[in-house]
N, C-alpha and C positions, 0 to 999 in steps of 0.2 A: 601446622604452624602454631607457635606459642606467641601470644599477643604481646607479652611484656618485652619491650625493646624492639618491637616491629613497627613498620610504617602503618599505623592504624589511627583513624580518628573518626568521630561522628559529630554531627551538629544537632543541637537540641531544637533550634528554631527552624521554621520553614525557609527554604531558599526564596529570596525576594523576587528573583527574575525568572522563576520556573513556573510555567502555566499548567503543566500536567502533573498528575500524581507520580508517574514514573520518573520524570525529570527531577521533581522535588525529592523523592526518596533516594534516587541514585546519588544526588549531590549530598544530601544529609548523611547518607551511609558512608561517604568518603570513597565511593566507587568511581565517580567521575568528577571532573572539575572543569568549569567553563573557562576557556581561554579568550574567546571572542564570540560574536554572534554566529551560532551554528558550528562552533569549533570546540571540541572537548578533548581533554586528556583522560586516558583510562589509567586509574591508579591500581595498586596491586590487587585489591579484591575485585574491582570491576574488570580488570584484564583477565583474571582467572575465570570469571563467568563468561566473558567473551570467548576465551579459548575453549571452554567447554561446549559452547554453541558451535564454534567452528569445528571442533572435534567430531560432533555428531554429524554435521554436514559432510565432512570429509569421509567419514565411515560409510555413509549411505551413498555418496557419489562414487567412491571406490567400489562398493558392492555392486553398483549399477554398471560398472565397467568403464567409467570415465577415468581419464588420466589427468593428473594435476600438472599445471605449468605456472609460471609467474611472468606476467607482462610488466613492462615499465609504466610508471605513472607520468613521466615526462616524455611527451610524444611529439615528434615533428608534425606541424599542423597540416602538412601536405597529405598525410594519410586520411584525414577527415575531409579535406578539400576534394579528394578523388570521388567521394560519394555525395558531395554537396552538403555535407553536414555542418560545416562551419556556419552556414546560413541557417539551417533548420534548427540547430542547437542554440544559435544566437547568443544572447547575453548570459545564458547559463553556463557557457564554456569559459573557464579561466584561461586567458591568453597571455603569453609573455614572449620575450625575445632573448636570445643569448647575446653575448658580447659582440657577435658578428652580425647582429640584427636578423638572424634567422628566426622565423616564427615557430613557436612551440605552443602546446596546450597541456594543461594538467588533465589527464584522462578522465572524461565524464562517463565514458563507456568504451568498450574495446572490440566491437564487431570487426572493424577494419584490421586490427592487428591479428586477431584470431584467423581471419580469412587469409592474410599473408602467410601466417604460420602453416596453414593447411596446404598452401601452394607448394611447400617444400616436400610434401608427401604424396599428394594426389596426382597421378598420371592417368590411371585407367580405373574402370569400374571395380577392379579387384582390390583397390586401395581403400575401399569404404565398405561398411560404415565405421566411424569412430567418433568419440566424443572427448573433448578436452575441456578443462575448467581451471579456474584459479580462485583464490580468496585474497583479494587485494583492495587497497584504498582507491576510492573514486572521489572526484572533486566536481562539485556543481555550485555555481554562484546563485544560490537560492535568494530570491528577492526578499523573502520574509521567513528566515529561519525561526522555528518555534517548536514547542512541545518537546523540549529536551532532545533525545536521540531520534525523534520521529522525523523531523525536518531539519537537516543539517547541511553543511557545506563540504565536509569531509566525512566519509563513511566507508566501512568495510562491506564489500559486496562479493558474494560468490557468483561468478558468471560462467556459464558453461555453453558450449556450442557443439552441435552435432552436425555431421557431414554425411550426406546420403546421395545416392545416384538418382532417386526419384521420389515422388510424393508418397508412394507406398512405404519406402524405407523411412522417410521422415515420420510417417504415422507411427511406425514401430518405435523409433528413437524417442519421439515425443511421449509416447505412453510409458516407456521405461523411465524417463525423467519425471513424469507425472507421479508414477508409483514411488519413486525415490523421494519426491517432495512430500507425499503423504506420510511416508515413514519418518522423515525428518521432523515434521510438525507434530505427528502423533507421539514420537518419543519425548518431545518437549512438553507435551500435555497442553497444547494450545487449542483454544476454541476457535476454529477457523471455518471459513466458507470458501469454496472455489467458485469464482464468478466469471462470467464472460466479460471481456473488457475491450477497450479500444486499443488498436495496435500502435497509435500515435506515431512519433518520429521514428520508432523502430521499424515500422512497416511490417509487411507480411500478411498472411491470410487469416490467422487466428491468434488470439491472445486470451489467456486465462490468468486471473489474479488469485493469489492466495491472500485472503483478507482475515486478519484477526479481529473478531467481533469485540468492540469496546465502546465505551460511552464517549470517547474523545477522538475517535477516528476522523480523518479528513475526508474520507470517501463515504458516499451513501450507498449502502447495499440494498438491492431490491430483492426481497424474498417472498415466497408464496406460503400461504397458511395451509395449503393442502398437499403440495408436492415439493420436490427438492430443487425447484427452479431457483437459481441465484444469478444475479447480474449486477454489474456496476450501473449506477444511474445514467452514466454517460451513454450507454449503449442499450439500455433496457427498452424493449419494444412496446409501443402503445397499441393496444388492441381496441379498435373502434367498431361499433355495431350500428349498422344502418337501421333507422326506424322505417318500417315498411308502411305502404299505403298512407303516407302523409300528404294531405292536400297542400299544395303550394299556393300561397296568396300572391296578390299583385304587389310589386315593389312600391314602397311609399317613402317619400322624403319627409322627415320630421325635424322640427327645430330643437336644438339642444344647446341653448345659450350658455357659454362659459363652462361647458362640461367636456373636459379634455381627456380625462382618464376613463377607461372602460367601466370601472366601478361606479364613477359618478354618473355616467351615461345610463347605465342599467338601473341605478337607483332612481334616477330622474324619470325614466320611462317605465319603471316598475317591471323590468325584464330580468329573468334569471341570467346571470353572467355566463352560464353554460350555453345560452342561446345567442351569444354574441361572438363576433370575430374582431380581434384587435390587430393592429399593424405595428411592425417593428422596422424602422427605416435604418438600414445598415449599409456598410461599404464592404464590397468584396472585389478584390483586384481592381481597385479604383473605380468601381462601377456602383451606382445606387441599386441596391436590391431590397425590395420590400417583402418581408416575410409576414404571412398572415396565419394566425393560430387562434384556436378557441380562446375566448376571453379569460378563462381561469387557468390557462396553460402557460408554461414558461418555455421559451425558445431554448433548445439544446444546441449549443454552438458546435459541439463535437459532431453531432449528426448533420448539422447544417453544412459544416465544412466538408464532410465526406460526400454529401449529396452534390455539392457544387464543385468538388475537386480542388478546393483551395486550402491554404495552410492556416489562414486566419480570417475572421470576420469581425469588424468593429462598427460602432455606431457611426452613422453618417453625419457629416457636418452640414451647416446651413448652406454652404456654397454648393455642395453636391445635391442636397435636397431641392435646391432651387432649379435644378436641371429638369425637374418634373413638375406636375401639378399637385404633388402631395402637399398636404397641410398638416403639420404635426398636431396630433390630438383629434384630427378629423379625417385621417387618411383611410381610404377604403379601396377595394379591388375594382370597383365598377368604374370604367372609363379612366383608369389610372395609366398614365404614359410613363411607366417604368417597368423594369424587370420584376415580375411577380412570382414568388415562390409560396405555395400554400401547403399547409400540413394536410396529410391525407385524411385526417379526421374530418376536415371541412367537407369532404366529398359526401359524408354521411349526414350532414346537417341540413336542416330545412327552415326557412322563414326566420333567418337570423338577423341580428342588428350589426351594422358595420358603418364605418365612416363614409361620408359622401364627397370627400375632397372639396368641401365648401365650408368655410369657417362658420361654426355655430349650427351645423346640420349633420344628421346621420340618416342612414336608411334603416327601415325595418322591413321585414318580410323579404329579405334578400335571399337568393338561392344561387347555386353554382352556375345555373344556366344564364345568369345575368352578367357574367363577366368571363374574360379569358385569362388564362394563366400560363406561365412559361414552364414551371417545374413543379412537381408534386412529390412529396415523400414524407416519411416519418421524421419530423424535426423538433419534437417537443419532449419534455421530461414526463415520465410516468408520475402518477400521484398515488398516494396510499389509498387503497380501496379499489384501484383499477383492476382489470381482469388479467389473470395470469395468461401469457401467450402459449403455455404448454398444456395446462389442465383446466383452465377456466376458473380457478380459485381466486382468492383475493390477495392482492399484493400488499406487503407492509415493508417498512424501512428499518434498517439498523445502520449504525455507523461502524466503519472498519478502518483498520490500518493495513495498508498493503505491505506484506512481508515477503512475498515472492511473486514472480511473474514468469510465465512460460509463453513463448512465441513460436509460431511456424513462420520463419522468415522467408522461406522459399528461396528464390534466386536473386533477390534484390541486391545483395552485396556481392555474390559470386559473379553476376553479370557485369557489374560496374568495375570489379577489380580483377576480372579475367581468371577466375577460379573455375577451370573446366576439367573434364575427363574424357577419355575415349571409351565408347561403349564397345560391344562385341563386334559391331560392324565398322569399327574405326571411325565413328562419327563423334565429333566434339560436341559436348553438351555441358551446360552449367551445372555446378554442384548445388544440391538442395540443402538448405541449412535450417537449423532450429536454434533458438536462444533461450537460456534458462537462468534467471537471476534470483538471488536471495539476499536480503539485507540483514546482516547479523545484528547490527545495533538496533534496528527496528524490532527484531525478534525479542531482544532483551526488554525494550520498552513495552512491547505488547504483552509479554508475560507478566510484567509488573502491573500494568494497567488491569489485567485480569485477575491478579493474585496479590491482594493487599488488604490490610485492615487498618484500624486506627493506630496500631503499634508499629507498622512498617510493612515491608514486602514479605511475601510468602513464596519463596523460590522452590520450584520442583527439584526433586533429588537429581534429576539428570543434568541440570545446569548450575546448581548452587555452587558457590566457591568452595564450600566445605559441606559434607553431608551430615556431619555430627559436630557439635560443639560441647566442650566440657567446661563447666563453670565451677571454680573453687570458691566456696563461700568465704572462707577465712584463710588467707595466704600465710597467716602466722601460725596456723595449726599444722604441725608437721605431718600428722596422720592424713589429713585432707590432701595436702600437697603430694605426699608419697603415693597415695592411692590414685589420685587424679593423673599423675604422671605415668603410673603403671597402666591405667586404662588407655591413656594416650599412646603409649608405646605399643601395646598389644594391637590396637586398632590400626595404627600406622603400618605395623608389620604385615597386616592382612590386606594392605592396599586401599584402606578406607581413608578418604580425605577428612582429617580431624583438625579442629581449631581448639586450642586450649587457652581459656581466658584465665591467665595467672597474674593479672594486673592487681596492684594494690589499690583497688577501688571498692566502694560499697557494692554489695551484691545486687542491690536494686539497679544501679547503673549498668552492671554487667548484663542483667536480664533485659533491660531496655535496649542495649546495644545489640544483643543477639537476636531479639525480636525485630529490630530495625533492619538488620542485614539479611534476615530471612532464612537462617540456617534451618534445615528441615527437622533436625532432632537435637534437643538439648538434654544433656546429662548434668545434673547438679550433685556435686560432692560436698556434703555439709557435715553437721554434727553427728548424724546417724551413721556415718561411715564406721564409727566404732562398733556398731552392730551389724556391719556389712550391708547397710542400706543406702541406696542412692535414689535420686528422683529422676524420672524420665518424662519428657514432655515434647511430643510432636508439635511443630510450630502451628499446625492447623487446629490443634486442640486447645480448649480453654483451660483445662485442668491438668495437673501433673499426676504421676503415679509413682508410688514407692515400690521398689523391687529389691530383692537380694542381689548382691553383686555377682553371685554365682549364676543368676538368670540373665545377666546383662548380655552375654554373648549371643544367646538364642534370640533375645528381644531385638537386638540390633540387626541380626541376620534376617529376621522376619520383617522388620521395618524396611530394610533396604532391598528386600526380595532376593537375598543371596542364598 
């Protein structure tokens, strides 16, 4: 493309309402433009990058044997009602009605439609396995859109679904998709981790996330300093070790006047906070549930919901708390008349401090033998420095942006929607499904978060809108213009994406614009063209190099790996 006369602009100042580097650079480079909170238009350069990302995804999906389809975005709400997902998706679903007051939704996800599509094909075990996918818009009413393309309300997602007769078949399909995802992200040069994750509203037996490691990610990745263990904080297991041969002392009631936080209590009593147990008074299914965790731990709501089999847990109100003898700030498990859930780490603790259910008092030297509990499980977040559950190494945290997610859905949707097949014995069985998603916009944002400097973005060759840019120093110099156009035509004829900056601008402006939009290789045609000399500068390098124009073809081939 030749810039003069094209739709192209850049901004010199930072975008005022963009919190992330990627959002700021994408807006400044004229690749995207915000329309509303979490809603962006893709302009020519940005759309070209997005198309390059989608092209890589398509190539790898096709190579893995998946077939492409396209589902509608406007969907009768009854499809989601069949699986109870109008309730589970809640306010995140955009709901609307047509002129006849029939309820519709803008598709937030497409499991139901893919399941219905498969019903057209599957009759017996001989009709499987197969995988179908699409790259289409999704809509979710995010309560707090932020970070540019990372958290939006409309986005492009590649979602694929595999259909198998049993778990063994699903395992094979899952691994094929896992390998395809590795190829996709490797081709784009993304620094990523594959982490175990919560299955959430999607359901199923296993979920793994592809997380791009960045400084601005919304997810906390739990990694090991000794092995390749990787997990999302939501599901990372806490390893607790019992102290053996600890003498347990007699329970003692002590006064703790006006000390309501566990930190204040421990400071007042001169006790290590790790030797204390704190209470969290919560509501689950309209019932008061008191969770007890070690004083320095945080309750993990995802784990707690899974343990109790509920969809959400919230803080209890005064009215609900009043149904028990719990006293906020002084609640403990001993003689508490409420449902008690303890973190399993407490089973390994001895002689700890806890509330006494009496205002102004706590117990010291409490032990598990002193109280009864209803449920026990791993319900807290891991901390940096905790023990790795795989090798015993030390855990540390990184932030990540979720760019892909793969699920073993099992029979959740096939059972509810009647997707069955006949086996060799003519027995009807539910189809076993897998689900595999990738966010194209998030990939773009993640790549920029990982590849930028003070001058702009540094795009990999695989997704850059143009692989090479040619800058004419003086557009009034006929020789420079002639040779630049000649190089442009030669590279274009070879199938190389080339951008020719032939604008009547100062060369410094052109250099800044080319650095901002992150073109991998810059060729500058200036005064020395009379001596057959041009400058070449990879975007990642600080300095340029002068070469004879006769060497340019080999240089570009080597640079692009052709």
